[in-house]
Every structure is written in C-alpha cells, then in structure tokens.
C-alpha positions in Angstrom: -30.3 25.1 70.6 -27.9 24.0 67.8 -29.2 23.8 64.2 -27.5 22.2 61.2 -28.1 23.7 57.7 -27.1 21.3 54.8 -26.3 23.0 51.5 -26.2 20.9 48.3 -23.0 22.3 46.7 -22.9 20.0 43.6 -24.0 16.8 42.0 -21.8 14.8 39.7 -23.0 11.9 37.7 -21.2 9.2 35.8 -22.5 6.3 33.6 -22.3 2.8 34.9 -22.4 0.2 32.1 -22.8 -3.5 31.8 -22.7 -5.5 28.6 -26.0 -7.2 27.6 -24.1 -10.0 25.7 -25.4 -8.9 22.3 -23.0 -7.8 19.7 -22.6 -7.2 15.9 -19.6 -7.8 13.8 -18.5 -6.2 10.5 -18.1 -8.3 7.3 -15.4 -8.5 4.7 -17.1 -7.3 1.5 -15.7 -3.8 1.9 -12.2 -5.1 2.1 -12.7 -7.2 -0.9 -14.0 -4.0 -2.9 -11.1 -1.9 -1.7 -8.5 -4.4 -2.8 -10.2 -4.9 -6.1 -10.2 -1.1 -6.6 -6.5 -0.9 -5.7 -5.5 -3.6 -8.1 -7.6 -1.9 -10.8 -5.8 1.4 -10.1 -2.5 -0.3 -10.6 -3.3 -0.5 -14.3 -4.6 3.1 -14.5 -1.3 4.6 -15.2 0.1 1.8 -17.4 0.4 2.5 -21.1 0.7 0.2 -24.2 2.2 1.2 -27.5 2.2 -1.0 -30.6 -0.2 -2.5 -33.1 0.2 -6.2 -32.5 -3.0 -8.0 -31.5 -1.8 -8.7 -28.0 -0.8 -5.1 -27.4 -4.1 -3.7 -28.9 -6.0 -6.2 -26.5 -4.1 -4.9 -23.7 -4.4 -1.3 -24.5 -8.3 -1.7 -24.8 -8.1 -3.3 -21.3 -6.3 -0.3 -20.0 -8.9 2.1 -21.4 -11.8 0.6 -19.7 -13.5 2.1 -16.6 -11.8 0.8 -13.3 -14.8 -1.2 -12.4 -14.9 -2.9 -15.7 -11.3 -4.1 -15.5 -11.3 -5.9 -12.1 -14.2 -7.8 -10.6 -14.4 -8.7 -6.8 -15.7 -12.1 -6.0 -17.9 -12.4 -8.9 -16.7 -15.9 -10.0 -14.7 -18.5 -8.2 -12.6 -20.0 -11.1 -11.9 -19.6 -14.7 -14.6 -22.0 -15.7 -17.4 -19.9 -14.2 -16.0 -16.8 -15.9 -16.0 -18.6 -19.3 -19.5 -19.8 -18.7 -20.8 -16.4 -17.9 -19.1 -15.0 -21.1 -20.6 -17.8 -23.2 -24.1 -17.0 -21.9 -23.6 -13.3 -22.5 -22.6 -13.9 -26.1 -25.5 -16.3 -26.7 -27.9 -13.6 -25.5 -28.9 -15.7 -22.5 -29.6 -14.2 -19.0 -26.7 -14.8 -16.7 -27.5 -17.2 -13.9 -25.0 -15.2 -11.9 -27.3 -12.2 -11.8 -24.3 -10.0 -12.3 -25.0 -6.6 -13.8 -21.4 -6.1 -14.9 -21.5 -9.3 -16.9 -23.1 -7.6 -19.9 -19.9 -5.7 -20.5 -17.5 -8.5 -19.6 -14.9 -9.1 -22.3 -11.4 -10.6 -22.2 -8.9 -9.7 -20.9 -10.2 -9.5 -17.3 -9.1 -9.7 -13.8 -11.0 -11.4 -10.9 -10.2 -11.1 -7.3 -11.6 -13.7 -4.9 -11.0 -14.4 -1.2 -10.5 -17.7 0.5 -11.7 -18.5 4.0 -8.2 -19.2 5.3 -8.6 -16.6 8.1 -6.0 -15.9 10.8 -6.9 -13.4 13.5 -3.7 -11.7 14.8 -3.1 -10.2 18.3 0.6 -9.0 17.9 2.2 -5.7 18.0 1.6 -4.9 14.3 -2.1 -5.7 14.7 -3.1 -5.8 18.4 -6.7 -6.0 19.3 -8.1 -3.1 21.4 -11.3 -2.0 22.9 -13.0 1.6 22.8 -15.2 1.7 25.8 -18.5 3.6 25.4 -17.7 4.2 21.7 -21.4 4.8 20.8 -23.5 7.2 22.7 -26.9 8.7 22.2 -27.8 12.4 22.0 -28.0 12.6 25.8 -24.5 11.1 26.2 -25.7 7.7 27.4 -23.3 5.1 26.3 -24.8 2.4 23.8 -22.0 0.1 22.9 -18.3 -0.7 23.3 -16.2 -1.2 20.1 -13.6 -4.1 19.7 -11.2 -3.7 16.8 -9.3 -6.8 15.6 -7.0 -7.7 12.8 -7.4 -10.7 10.4 -5.0 -12.0 7.7 -6.9 -12.7 4.5 -5.7 -14.5 1.4 -6.7 -13.5 -2.1 -6.5 -15.2 -5.4 -6.0 -12.6 -8.1 -6.7 -14.2 -11.5 -5.7 -12.7 -14.8 -7.5 -14.1 -18.0 -6.7 -13.3 -21.6 -7.3 -14.6 -25.1 -3.6 -14.6 -26.1 -0.5 -15.6 -24.3 1.2 -12.3 -24.9 -1.7 -10.2 -23.6 -1.6 -12.3 -20.4 2.2 -11.7 -20.2 1.7 -8.0 -20.4 -0.9 -8.1 -17.7 1.4 -10.2 -15.4 4.5 -8.0 -16.0 2.4 -4.8 -15.4 0.9 -6.0 -12.3 4.2 -7.4 -10.9 5.9 -4.0 -11.6 3.2 -2.1 -9.8 3.5 -4.5 -6.7 7.3 -4.2 -6.6 7.0 -0.3 -6.7 4.2 -0.1 -4.2 4.7 2.5 -1.6 1.2 3.0 -0.2 -0.1 -0.2 1.2 -3.2 1.1 3.0 -6.7 0.2 1.9 -9.3 2.7 3.1 -12.9 1.3 3.5 -15.8 1.4 5.8 -17.6 -0.9 8.2 -21.3 -0.9 9.2 -22.3 -1.3 12.9 -25.5 -0.3 14.7 -26.7 1.4 11.5 -23.7 3.5 11.5 -20.8 3.8 9.0 -17.4 3.7 10.7 -14.0 4.4 9.0 -11.6 1.4 8.8 -8.4 0.6 7.1 -6.4 -2.5 6.1 -3.0 -3.0 4.3 -1.7 -5.0 1.6 1.2 -7.2 2.6 4.3 -6.6 0.6 5.1 -9.9 -1.1 8.6 -11.1 -0.9 8.3 -12.4 -4.4 5.5 -12.1 -7.0 4.7 -15.6 -8.2 2.0 -16.3 -10.8 0.6 -19.9 -11.2 -0.6 -21.1 -14.5 -4.5 -21.6 -14.3 -5.1 -22.1 -18.1 -8.1 -24.5 -18.5 -7.1 -27.6 -20.2 -10.4 -28.0 -22.0 -10.1 -24.7 -23.8 -7.1 -23.9 -26.0 -8.0 -20.2 -26.7 -8.1 -19.0 -23.1 -5.0 -18.4 -20.9 -5.1 -17.6 -17.2 -2.6 -17.0 -14.4 -3.2 -16.4 -10.6 -1.3 -14.5 -8.1 -1.8 -14.9 -4.2 -1.9 -11.7 -2.2 -2.2 -11.3 1.5 -4.1 -8.4 3.3 -3.9 -7.6 7.0 -7.6 -6.5 7.5 -9.2 -4.5 10.2 -12.4 -5.9 11.5 -14.6 -4.6 14.3 -17.5 -5.5 16.6 -19.9 -3.5 18.7 -21.0 -4.8 22.1 -24.5 -3.7 23.2 -24.6 -1.9 26.7 -27.1 -1.3 29.5 -26.3 2.0 31.2 -27.5 3.9 34.2 -26.6 7.2 35.8 -24.9 7.1 39.2 -25.1 10.4 41.1 -22.6 11.6 43.6 -23.7 14.6 45.9 -21.4 17.0 47.6 -22.9 18.6 50.6 -21.8 21.3 53.1 -23.2 21.1 56.7 -23.2 24.3 58.7 -23.9 24.2 62.5 -25.2 27.1 64.5 
C-alpha cells in the first residue's frame, strides 16, 4: 500500500493592499516659514557703517533677532502693517493677535504668498509614489506617499521710514540674491501625525526687480516689493487596507 507524507517546508507571506480612498495632504505654512528664515538670514552677515540716520536705522535692523526682522504672512499689505504699528504705539491690543507685533518697528520685511499655484510634473519636479511608505510595528502597510511639486509666488515687501534706509535694504537683498549659491529650503511636512522631512528651492531670478509700494496717504513711510518664486515639495498620504497573503511550499514523499 502506497502512502504519501506531506512536509510543510516553508511559508512565505506578502502584504496585499488596497487604497481606501481617504488621504491627507500637507500644507504650505512650513514653506512660508522656511523662505522667511532664509531671507532673514541674508541680512545676518550684512554690516552697516556710518552715522547718518538711514545707516543707523539699517544697522539697528541688522542687529535684531532673525525672527524680528522678517515676518511670514502676518500682513497682506503696507496698510495692514501700518495699522498694526499705530495700534501698538497707542497701547491698543492688536486685532491681528500677533505676538510679534509688540516689538514691531521700522524697518521691517514681510513675506506673503499668493494663491497662484502651478503643480508641475516635469523632469525638474516630477511627481512620484512611495508605496507602503507607512507601516505599523508589525510591518503592516498603512499608507502610500505621493510627492508633488508646486510653483509658489511670494511678495517680499520691504518697509522703512526713510528712502535711503529702504535703498540700503533693497541693495543688500539684491546682492544676496545675486550671490545665492544654496537654493534649498529645508522644512517639514505633517501627515498621519508624523513629521516627514521635505525640501523646496528658491528659483534663481533672472533679474531682481523691486516695485514701489509706498502708500500715497502717508508721506513718511516708504515701501518696495520683490516677487520671488519657490519650487515647493508637497506630499499626500493615501490610507490603505492591508491583508496578509500566505504562500505554502510543501514536499510530498511517496512510500
């Protein structure tokens, strides 16, 4: 009588995943802050000598803490900044609820982003997927990661109480941009309660062009704005259902 003995040699398993349709995308605030920090850093190594009023004002601006030189999206235009300064000097509570406003004084730089967004999918910024990018402690896939690139437009506004102070600010920033060798902005994104490293890049301008933004209603405030472009990295996490598929390898022996 013939008998067959089956031996279970091995079992291998792999995760089979399916997207649930739920997903979460990163925002842009971290990119805004990274650009503001980079612009502020451009003034860090600048120096100013001389005892003229404009030079003294510019020197005091350079001596400030980096976060007190450049603000990110705190105001939309010169008028809002002036209103905030007026309220602070009058001892009124700022309606903008901005902790930095108490120390705000001219000169100052404000960085604001428009919502002219262009999502690219070219060689310089091609979208790509990282499948099963998130896993739990048991190795079960939780989410796929999609990375994209978007072109952002920023208005960098410089404001001063004297024309010559504003000129010094414009010339200093223009010199820094023309000599810029490191264009990368390092920042973070937040997905699925996790912090992920991301990076964007300041686009090298073919020319540095400032536009006069001096308010007509105020003869003692002078302002100029510069448009900058950033190629920003954004990401989204796509929720997964996962199950384990087991493959058995058997050996059958007949006797």
